[in-house]
N, C-alpha and C positions, 0 to 999 in steps of 0.2 A: 504494500500500500504506500502511495506517495503523498496523498493528500486526503483530508476528510473534514467534514463539518457535521456536527450533530445539531440539528435544529429542533424546535419544539414539535414539529409535525412531519419531519422527513430527515433523511440522512443523505449526505453526498460522500461517495468513496471514489477515489481514483486509484485503480489497481492495475498491475501488469501480471496476469496469471501465467503460469507455465503452459497451461492449456486452456483455451477458451471455454471448454465444457465445465471447468471447475467453478466458473463465476456463478451460474445458477445454484449449484450445490452450496456454495459459500453463503449466498443470500438467503436461501431456504433455511440453512442451519442457524444463521444469526437471527433471522426472524422468529423461528421456533423458540430459541432460547430467550429472546427478549419478551415474547408473548407470555411464556411460562413465568418469567421473572415478574412482569407487571401483574399478571393474574394472581400470583401467589402473594405479592407484596400488598396488593389492594383488595384482596379477597373477592376477586371477580372471575368471570368465565367468559369465554368467547374470543372472537378475533379482534385485533386492533386495526387491521389494515382494510382500507376501502377499495384498493386496487393492487394490481401486480407491480413489481418493481420495473423500472426502466433502465436500460443500459445502452450506451453508445460506444461504438468502436471509434477511436480517434487515431490520427496520425501523430505519433509522439513527437517527431521532429518539428512538426508545424504547430500543433495545438496543445502540447502538454503544459507548457508554462501558462498559457491562457486559461486552460481548464483549472490549473492549480489556483490561479488568481480568482477565477469565478467562484470556486468552492470556498476559498478562505475569506473572500469579501462578502459572503452571503449575509452575514449579520450587519455589515456596514450598509449594504444596499437596502436592507430591511429597516434601516434607521434605528437599530437596537443598540449599536455601539458606534463610536466615531472612529475608532482605530481597531483593526483586526486583532491586535495584541490584547485588547481588552476583553475578548471572549475566549475563554479557556478551552472550549470544546471544539477547537479546530486544530489543524496541523500547522497553522501560521507560526506559532511560537517556536516550533522545532525548525521549520524551514527558514524562517527569517531571523530568528534570535538565538538559535543554537540550543534551545531547551531539549534535553534528552527525551526521546520517545521510543520505547521498544516496539511500537506499532509500525513505525515508518522505515522504509528502505529507500534511500535516495535513487532516483532514476538517473540514467546516464545523461539525459538532457540537463537536469538540475546540476549534476556534478560538473558539467562543462561550463557552468557559470563562473568558475574560478578555480585556482590551483589549491586553495586552502579552504577550510571550513569558513573562516572569517570572510574571505574574499567572496565566497558563494553567498553567504548571508547578506553581505552589503549589496551585491548585485541583485539578489532576490528582493530585498527591501526596495531597491530602486525601481523595480517593476510595479510597485504598489503606489507610486507617486500619484498616479491618476486612476480614477475609477474606470470601469469597463464601459465602453460605448455600446450601443445597440448591436453593432456588427459583431463585436467580440462576444456578446452574450449568446449569440446564435451560431458561434463558430463551429460547433460540432453538428449542427443541423444539416441535413442533406448530404452527409458523407456517403457516397456510394461505393467508393473503393478504399479499402484499408491500405495503410502503408505496407509495402512488401517486406520491410524489415521489422523492427520492434514496434509492437502495438500496445496500447493501454486502453482500459475500459473506464468510462465515466459513468 
């Protein structure tokens, strides 16, 4: 997993699986465990989800950093925080500030931002100077052909 955001009513995950077939299995497993946790914690029964999950195959070389920004700026766009660092349930603090996260594995595109951790973090924060425009928000829409090399799922 390269980026994530836990929102009040949905979750964003940016992952590069070893095999595409593992993505649905991962989501089903996470969803089952979460429903069991919520139902047990709140003494309730039934489903929590109103529809199936969505996934998009992206070209990592072209859209990975845009997707990471989209995910980590979710709370900012929702006007819930002014700075992505102010919301702890995203990967921003790890990718931009160097906070340790056992959940994340840096993607090669992220690693190419700099020769050291500090250089990558500075370059990554630099990407967040501006909010996403409408074109970047739909950057993954309409992708008909995946990249022939490394691919990631959003």
